[in-house]
C-alpha positions in Angstrom: 0.0 -0.1 0.0 1.4 3.7 -0.8 0.1 6.0 2.2 0.9 9.8 2.3 -0.2 9.8 5.9 1.2 8.5 8.9 1.5 5.0 9.9 -1.9 3.9 11.1 -3.9 6.6 9.0 -7.0 5.4 7.2 -6.3 3.6 4.2 -5.9 5.4 0.8 -5.8 4.3 -2.5 -2.0 4.4 -4.0 -2.2 6.1 -7.6 -4.2 7.6 -10.1 -3.2 6.6 -13.3 -4.4 8.8 -16.3 -5.0 6.5 -19.3 -6.5 7.5 -22.4 -4.5 6.0 -25.2 -4.3 2.5 -26.4 -0.8 2.4 -26.8 -0.4 3.5 -23.1 -3.1 1.2 -21.8 -1.1 -1.7 -23.1 2.2 -0.2 -21.5 0.4 0.3 -18.5 -1.0 -3.3 -18.5 2.7 -4.7 -18.5 3.6 -2.4 -15.9 0.8 -3.3 -13.6 1.2 -7.2 -14.2 5.2 -6.7 -13.6 3.9 -5.2 -10.3 1.3 -8.3 -9.4 4.0 -10.5 -10.1 6.1 -8.7 -7.8 3.1 -9.4 -4.8 0.7 -6.5 -5.8 0.6 -5.3 -2.6 -0.5 -1.9 -4.0 -3.6 -0.3 -4.7 -4.2 1.2 -8.4 -6.7 3.1 -10.1 -6.9 3.4 -13.9 -9.1 5.9 -15.2 -10.5 5.7 -18.5 -13.1 7.3 -21.1 -16.1 5.4 -22.4 -14.1 3.6 -25.2 -12.2 1.4 -23.1 -14.7 -1.3 -23.0 -14.7 -1.4 -26.9 -11.0 -1.4 -26.5 -10.9 -4.6 -24.3 -13.3 -6.2 -26.7 -10.8 -5.7 -29.5 -7.3 -6.3 -27.8 -7.9 -8.1 -24.6 -11.1 -10.1 -24.8 -9.7 -12.1 -22.2 -9.1 -9.2 -19.6 -7.1 -6.3 -19.2 -5.0 -7.3 -15.9 -5.4 -9.6 -13.2 -3.5 -7.1 -10.8 -5.0 -8.0 -7.5 -5.0 -4.3 -6.6 -6.9 -2.7 -9.7 -9.6 -0.8 -9.9 -10.8 0.7 -13.4 -12.6 4.0 -12.9 -15.0 4.5 -15.8 -15.7 8.1 -16.7 -18.3 8.0 -19.1 -16.8 10.8 -21.0 -16.1 10.4 -24.3 -12.6 12.2 -24.7 -12.0 10.9 -28.5 -11.4 14.4 -30.4 -8.6 16.4 -29.1 -10.6 19.4 -27.6 -12.2 16.8 -25.7 -9.1 15.3 -24.7 -7.7 18.6 -23.2 -11.1 18.8 -21.5 -10.7 15.6 -20.3 -7.3 16.1 -18.9 -7.4 19.4 -17.6 -10.9 19.4 -16.0 -12.3 16.0 -15.6 -9.3 14.1 -15.0 -8.2 16.0 -12.2 -11.5 15.9 -10.6 -11.7 12.2 -10.3 -8.1 11.5 -9.0 -9.1 14.5 -6.3 -12.2 12.2 -5.4 -10.4 9.1 -5.5 -8.2 10.1 -2.3 -5.3 8.7 -4.6 -1.8 9.3 -3.2 0.3 9.6 -6.0 -0.8 10.4 -9.4 1.1 9.1 -12.7 0.9 10.8 -16.2 2.5 7.9 -18.1 2.3 10.2 -21.5 4.5 13.2 -21.3 1.4 15.2 -19.3 0.5 16.4 -16.0 -2.8 18.3 -15.5 -2.2 21.9 -14.6 -5.1 21.6 -11.8 -3.6 18.5 -10.5 -2.8 18.9 -6.6 -2.0 15.3 -5.9 1.7 14.7 -5.8 2.3 13.6 -9.2 4.9 11.4 -11.3 5.7 11.8 -15.0 7.1 9.7 -17.5 8.9 10.8 -20.7 10.6 9.1 -23.4 12.3 11.4 -25.4 12.1 15.2 -26.2 12.0 15.3 -29.8 10.1 18.3 -29.7 13.4 20.2 -28.7 16.1 17.8 -30.2 14.5 16.9 -33.9 10.8 19.1 -34.3 11.0 17.6 -37.7 10.0 14.7 -36.4 7.0 16.0 -35.0 4.0 17.6 -36.5 3.2 20.7 -36.5 -0.2 20.3 -34.4 2.4 18.1 -32.0 4.8 20.9 -31.7 2.3 23.9 -30.7 0.5 21.2 -28.1 3.8 19.9 -26.1 5.5 23.5 -26.0 2.5 24.6 -24.0 2.1 21.4 -22.2 5.4 19.8 -21.6 7.2 22.5 -19.4 4.1 22.6 -17.2 3.8 19.1 -16.5 7.6 18.6 -15.6 7.4 21.7 -13.6 4.0 20.2 -11.5 5.8 16.6 -11.0 7.9 15.6 -8.3 10.1 12.9 -10.1 10.3 12.5 -13.9 10.7 9.2 -15.5 12.6 8.1 -18.4 13.6 5.3 -20.1 17.3 5.6 -20.7 20.3 7.4 -20.1 20.0 9.1 -23.2 16.9 10.8 -22.5 18.0 11.9 -19.3 20.5 13.7 -20.8 18.2 15.5 -23.1 16.2 16.7 -19.9 19.7 17.8 -18.7 19.8 19.9 -21.8 16.8 21.3 -22.4 14.4 21.0 -18.8 17.4 21.5 -16.5 15.5 22.3 -13.6 14.1 18.8 -13.8 17.4 17.1 -14.0 17.6 16.4 -10.2 14.1 14.8 -10.1 14.6 12.7 -13.4 15.2 8.7 -12.7 16.2 6.5 -15.2 13.8 3.2 -15.5 14.3 1.2 -18.5 11.0 -0.3 -20.6 10.7 -4.2 -19.8 10.1 -7.2 -22.1 7.2 -9.4 -22.0 8.8 -13.3 -21.1 6.6 -14.5 -24.2 9.1 -13.2 -26.5 11.7 -15.6 -25.0 9.5 -18.7 -25.1 9.0 -21.0 -28.1 6.3 -19.6 -30.2 3.1 -21.7 -30.7 0.7 -20.7 -33.4 -2.2 -22.6 -34.8 -1.2 -21.9 -38.2 1.9 -21.5 -40.5 3.3 -17.9 -40.1 5.3 -18.4 -43.1 2.1 -19.5 -45.1 0.2 -17.1 -43.5 2.2 -13.7 -44.7 3.9 -15.5 -47.6 7.5 -15.3 -46.1 10.4 -16.3 -47.7 12.5 -19.1 -45.8 15.0 -16.2 -45.0 14.5 -12.4 -44.2 15.4 -9.7 -42.4 12.7 -7.8 -39.9 11.8 -4.3 -39.2 8.8 -3.7 -36.5 7.3 -0.3 -35.8 5.1 2.5 -36.9 6.5 3.6 -40.1 7.3 7.1 -39.8 10.1 9.8 -40.8 12.1 9.3 -37.2 12.2 5.6 -38.1 14.2 6.0 -41.2 12.9 3.2 -42.8 14.1 4.9 -46.3 17.7 4.4 -45.2 17.1 0.3 -45.2 15.6 0.5 -49.0 18.9 2.4 -49.8 21.2 -0.4 -48.4 19.4 -3.1 -50.2 19.7 -1.0 -53.3 23.6 -0.8 -52.5 24.0 -4.5 -52.2 22.5 -5.1 -55.8 24.6 -2.4 -57.2 27.4 -4.5 -55.9 26.1 -7.6 -57.6 25.5 -9.2 -53.9 22.7 -11.3 -52.7 20.0 -8.8 -51.6 17.9 -10.2 -48.6 14.4 -10.0 -48.3 13.3 -7.3 -46.0 9.7 -7.6 -44.0 8.1 -4.1 -42.9 5.7 -5.0 -40.0 3.8 -1.7 -39.1 1.3 0.6 -40.2 1.9 3.2 -42.3 1.7 6.8 -40.2 2.3 10.2 -41.2 5.2 11.3 -43.8 5.3 8.1 -45.5 5.1 9.4 -49.1 8.8 9.6 -49.6 9.1 6.1 -48.8 6.8 4.9 -50.9 7.9 6.8 -54.0 11.8 5.6 -53.3 10.0 1.9 -52.9 8.1 1.9 -56.1 11.0 3.6 -57.9 13.4 1.1 -56.2 12.5 -2.2 -58.5 12.5 -3.9 -55.3 8.9 -5.2 -55.1 10.1 -8.6 -54.6 12.9 -8.0 -52.0 10.5 -6.0 -49.6 7.4 -7.0 -47.9 4.7 -4.6 -46.2 2.6 -6.7 -43.7 0.8 -3.9 -42.3 0.1 -4.1 -38.5 0.8 -7.6 -37.2 -1.4 -8.6 -34.6 0.5 -9.0 -31.1 0.3 -12.4 -30.3 2.2 -13.2 -33.4 5.1 -11.0 -32.9 6.8 -13.4 -31.0 6.9 -15.9 -33.7 7.3 -13.4 -36.5 10.5 -12.0 -34.3 11.8 -15.7 -33.9 12.0 -16.6 -37.5 13.8 -13.8 -39.0 17.4 -14.1 -39.8 18.2 -10.7 -38.3 16.6 -7.7 -37.1 17.3 -4.1 -38.4 16.7 -0.8 -36.7 17.9 2.1 -37.9 16.0 4.7 -36.1 16.7 8.5 -35.0 16.2 9.8 -31.5 14.8 6.9 -30.2 14.4 6.9 -26.1 14.2 3.5 -25.9 13.7 1.2 -28.7 11.6 -1.5 -27.6 11.5 -3.6 -30.5 15.4 -3.9 -30.2 14.9 -5.4 -26.6 12.1 -8.0 -27.8 14.4 -9.1 -30.7 17.1 -10.0 -28.5 15.0 -11.8 -26.0 13.7 -13.7 -29.0 17.3 -14.6 -30.0 17.2 -12.5 -33.4 20.5 -10.4 -34.1 20.1 -6.9 -34.1 21.5 -4.2 -36.2 20.9 -0.7 -34.7 21.9 2.7 -35.6 24.4 5.0 -33.6 21.9 7.3 -32.8 19.4 8.0 -29.8 19.5 5.4 -27.3 19.8 2.3 -29.3 23.6 1.6 -28.8 22.8 2.0 -25.2 19.8 -0.3 -25.1 21.9 -2.9 -27.6 25.2 -2.8 -25.9 27.8 -5.1 -26.9 24.8 -7.7 -28.1 24.1 -5.6 -31.2 26.2 -4.4 -34.4 25.7 -0.8 -34.4 26.1 1.1 -37.3 26.0 4.9 -38.9 22.1 6.2 -38.5 23.0 7.9 -41.9 25.3 5.9 -44.3 23.4 3.4 -46.5 26.8 1.8 -47.2 27.8 0.9 -43.6 24.1 -0.7 -43.6 24.7 -3.0 -46.8 28.2 -4.0 -45.2 26.5 -4.7 -41.9 23.9 -6.8 -43.6 25.8 -8.5 -45.6 28.1 -9.5 -42.6 25.0 -11.2 -40.5 23.5 -12.4 -43.6 26.6 -14.5 -44.8 28.4 -15.3 -41.3 26.8 -18.2 -39.1 29.3 -17.4 -36.6 28.5 -13.7 -35.8 24.9 -14.3 -36.1 25.3 -17.0 -33.3 27.2 -14.8 -31.2 24.7 -11.8 -31.6 21.8 -14.2 -30.2 23.7 -15.6 -27.4 24.6 -11.7 -26.6 21.5 -10.8 -27.0 19.5 -13.1 -25.1 22.1 -12.6 -22.3 21.2 -8.8 -22.4 17.5 -9.3 -22.4 17.6 -10.9 -19.3 18.0 -7.7 -17.5 15.1 -5.8 -19.3 11.6 -7.4 -17.3 8.6 -5.8 -16.6 9.1 -7.0 -13.1 11.9 -4.8 -12.5 10.4 -1.9 -14.4 7.4 -2.3 -12.2 9.3 -2.5 -9.1 11.6 0.3 -9.7 8.5 2.3 -10.8 6.7 1.6 -7.3 9.7 2.4 -5.6 9.2 6.2 -6.9 5.9 6.3 -6.0 6.7 5.2 -2.5 9.6 8.0 -2.2 7.2 10.5 -3.4 4.5 9.6 -0.9 7.0 9.4 1.8 8.0 13.0 0.9 4.6 14.6 0.7 4.1 12.6 4.5 7.5 14.1 6.0 6.4 17.4 3.9 10.2 17.7 2.1 9.7 20.2 -0.5 8.3 19.5 -3.5 11.5 20.8 -6.1 14.9 20.2 -5.3 17.8 22.2 -6.8 19.5 20.8 -9.9 22.9 19.7 -9.4 25.8 21.1 -10.9 26.1 18.8 -14.2 29.5 18.2 -16.2 30.1 20.3 -19.4 27.6 18.3 -22.1 28.8 17.8 -25.5 26.8 20.5 -26.9 26.0 23.9 -24.8 23.0 23.5 -22.9 20.1 24.9 -24.6 17.0 26.0 -22.0 13.7 27.0 -23.5 11.7 29.3 -21.2 9.1 27.4 -19.7 5.6 28.6 -21.2 3.6 30.7 -18.7 -0.2 30.0 -18.0 -2.4 27.1 -18.3 -1.2 23.9 -19.7 -2.9 22.5 -22.4 -2.8 18.6 -22.0 -4.2 16.2 -23.5 -2.0 13.3 -24.6 -0.1 12.4 -27.1 -2.0 11.9 -30.6 -0.6 8.8 -31.1 1.5 6.2 -29.5 3.6 3.4 -30.3 3.1 0.6 -28.1 6.2 -1.5 -28.9 8.6 0.7 -28.6 6.9 2.1 -25.7 7.2 6.3 -27.0 5.4 8.7 -28.2 3.9 8.6 -31.6 3.0 11.8 -33.7 -0.7 11.9 -34.9 -1.2 10.6 -38.5 -1.5 13.2 -41.3 -1.2 11.0 -44.2 -1.6 7.0 -45.0 -3.5 4.7 -42.3 -3.1 3.6 -39.0 -4.7 0.2 -39.9 -3.6 -0.5 -43.1 -2.3 -3.8 -45.4 -0.2 -2.6 -48.0 -0.3 -6.1 -49.5 -3.8 -6.1 -49.6 -4.5 -2.5 -50.2 -7.3 -2.6 -47.7 -7.9 -0.4 -44.7 -9.3 -2.2 -41.3 -10.0 0.6 -39.4 -8.6 2.0 -36.4 -9.2 1.1 -32.9 -11.8 3.1 -30.8 -11.3 2.7 -27.0 -11.0 4.5 -23.8 -11.0 8.2 -25.0 -7.9 7.1 -27.5 -7.1 9.2 -30.6 -8.7 7.4 -33.6 -5.3 7.2 -35.0 -3.5 5.0 -32.0 -1.9 1.7 -32.4 -2.1 -1.2 -30.3 1.0 -2.6 -31.7 3.9 -0.5 -31.9 
């Protein structure tokens, strides 16, 4: 039990957990399951909108989570549009949390309501808004430049998934650096277990015997065109061109990628699967020859950790937190050098000993990334915040002296006045990171068949949110 009152006082619920994104619900589900595995000694509240039941029916028909201390609070509020999400977070949610008697509130998606009086914890996954704004849509740049500084000022603790993201906090939100805690994301055990499906995955998706795999929502920061260029480089050299399987929905900013693909002549060597169901992902990973992930600015990169757990050799870019996540278990390549990626792909494709070495190192590294550890560390943050509140410790701590960063600190003046929350416009469940609102393409589009399957509608999520990646 978390309690901001002295021992022996009336019991309070431990946490108000704001959740109105499909992907954040899935990440929160893994976190709660990890907490249950650790003993489940705390109470949790999950505040949801009126689309939550539709979300459960589609993605979790067997139940959301079996955590013994979880209570789902249905508000009956439709927070499907951006303006309604703003009202939900700014007005409705604080009232629900205050009325619940929660001891600690966790905003898991970059935002804490300005009106929140309950001691708060905030999760950040990257600071692309400042570090690489070209990877954000115009609406999200406007939204988060107003909302993010206010949420950071409100939070007693800021949780980030990597030292890379904590460094970004030091560069852009220096006052929050001393309140920032690094807690890596976890990997579900099922990725390391032999996958059992009732059908032949290769036959279902018409996959070749050997293939490279990429998983995620296709958007500019994922740098997928580099993989097309790397395959073209191999073809120009007269070398074997492996088949590349892209598992994920086409998000915003994919027109250039599709034009490059259509002009490449690689139609038989690149396969777009569209969104792959979550329960099929472990099998897809395990049957791949290697996993390639050349992303830019990732705050963690959960697909890399999943691939390592599944025993798949990984090739990652040297940008963002990917070298930190892969460590010595992956082949780290320049993020903007197609020739280097062509060399790396050829090495892994032809060198059996290298593949086996990467498999073994990847499995060993993934063992340390579990949702149980993530949940235990997160709950420790809640407990610390609750104890500080009980003892009357000042909420804001002075920032410590920092070593000179590689680049001069670039601070932005925090936005004044009201915060405009509303959650991220989209979420990449598999990477655990904020995605950008779709402005082109479809959130659920099968490139192979040309069919649109519809987007999820649940728990007040943005209609563009993706459950799988």
